C-alpha positions as CSV (number, residue, x, y, z in Angstrom):
1,M,0.0,0.0,0.0
2,S,1.4,3.3,-1.1
3,K,1.6,6.3,1.3
4,V,0.8,9.5,-0.6
5,S,0.6,13.1,0.6
6,F,0.1,16.5,-1.1
7,S,1.1,20.1,-0.3
8,C,-0.7,22.8,-2.3
9,T,0.4,26.4,-2.4
10,M,-1.4,29.3,-4.0
11,Q,-2.0,33.1,-3.7
12,E,-4.1,34.1,-0.7
13,G,-7.8,34.4,-1.6
14,Q,-7.4,32.6,-4.9
15,V,-9.4,29.5,-4.0
16,G,-12.1,29.4,-1.4
17,E,-12.6,26.8,1.3
18,D,-15.4,25.0,-0.6
19,T,-13.2,24.7,-3.7
20,R,-10.2,23.5,-1.6
21,A,-12.4,20.7,-0.2
22,L,-13.3,19.7,-3.8
23,L,-9.6,19.8,-4.8
24,A,-8.5,17.7,-1.8
25,D,-11.2,15.1,-2.7
26,G,-10.1,15.2,-6.3
27,L,-6.5,14.6,-5.3
28,R,-7.6,11.6,-3.2
29,R,-9.8,10.3,-6.1
30,V,-7.0,10.6,-8.7
31,T,-4.6,8.8,-6.4
32,R,-6.9,5.9,-5.8
33,E,-7.8,5.6,-9.5
34,V,-4.2,5.6,-10.7
35,L,-2.6,3.5,-8.1
36,G,-5.4,0.9,-8.4
37,E,-5.3,0.1,-4.7
38,Q,-6.9,1.2,-1.5
39,T,-4.7,3.8,-0.1
40,D,-5.2,5.7,3.1
41,D,-6.8,9.0,2.3
42,P,-3.7,11.1,1.4
43,P,-3.3,14.1,3.7
44,V,-3.6,17.4,1.7
45,Q,-2.1,20.5,3.1
46,F,-3.0,24.0,1.7
47,S,-0.8,27.0,2.3
48,D,-1.2,30.6,1.0
49,I,1.3,33.1,-0.3
50,P,0.2,36.3,1.4
51,S,-1.3,39.1,-0.7
52,G,1.4,41.4,-2.0
53,F,3.9,38.6,-2.4
54,G,4.1,36.2,-5.2
55,F,4.0,37.8,-8.7
56,R,4.2,36.5,-12.2
57,G,4.7,39.0,-15.1
58,G,4.4,41.9,-12.7
59,E,0.9,40.9,-11.6
60,P,-0.2,38.9,-8.6
61,S,0.4,35.2,-9.3
62,T,-2.5,33.0,-10.2
63,T,-0.3,29.9,-10.2
64,S,-1.1,26.9,-8.0
65,L,1.7,24.5,-6.9
66,V,0.7,20.9,-6.2
67,R,3.5,18.8,-4.7
68,G,2.9,15.1,-4.2
69,S,5.1,12.7,-2.4
70,V,4.9,8.9,-2.6
71,V,6.6,6.7,0.0
72,G,8.0,3.6,-1.7
73,G,8.0,5.3,-5.1
74,V,6.2,4.6,-8.3
75,T,7.3,4.0,-11.9
76,Q,7.8,7.0,-14.2
77,E,4.7,5.8,-16.2
78,V,2.5,5.8,-13.0
79,R,4.0,9.2,-11.9
80,E,3.1,10.7,-15.2
81,E,-0.4,9.3,-15.1
82,I,-0.9,10.7,-11.6
83,M,0.3,14.1,-12.7
84,R,-1.9,14.2,-15.8
85,G,-4.9,13.2,-13.7
86,I,-4.1,15.9,-11.1
87,C,-3.7,18.5,-13.9
88,D,-7.0,17.6,-15.5
89,M,-8.9,17.5,-12.2
90,W,-7.4,20.8,-10.9
91,M,-8.1,22.7,-14.1
92,E,-11.7,21.4,-14.2
93,I,-12.5,22.3,-10.5
94,S,-10.5,25.5,-10.2
95,G,-10.9,26.9,-13.7
96,C,-7.2,27.6,-14.0
97,T,-5.3,27.0,-17.2
98,V,-2.4,24.6,-17.8
99,D,-0.1,27.7,-17.6
100,E,-1.3,28.4,-14.0
101,L,-0.5,25.0,-12.6
102,V,2.7,23.3,-11.5
103,V,2.4,19.6,-10.5
104,S,5.1,17.4,-9.2
105,V,5.1,13.9,-7.7
106,R,8.3,12.7,-6.0
107,D,9.5,9.7,-4.2
108,A,9.5,10.3,-0.4
């Protein structure tokens, strides 16, 4: 059984609590679907970049960073499938574009 966790960072006020709950549920769903096994519900931590910090192109950043960690590791093929699933889900729920999302999944 894989142990997975996620840390998500975005600009303060960019995503409301209801949307965060949907994103956290989506991360858990994608993880279960891709790994094809019953995993413990992965912990999902959200942190905000305070307003007035975090810029892209001279404007407040709209970029979300999603960092995943898998204890025991996964193959590159599985890692890519998880990241694609996260990208698709995140864009659908948050309304962001592919240019506003950075996703990584590393071995813990």
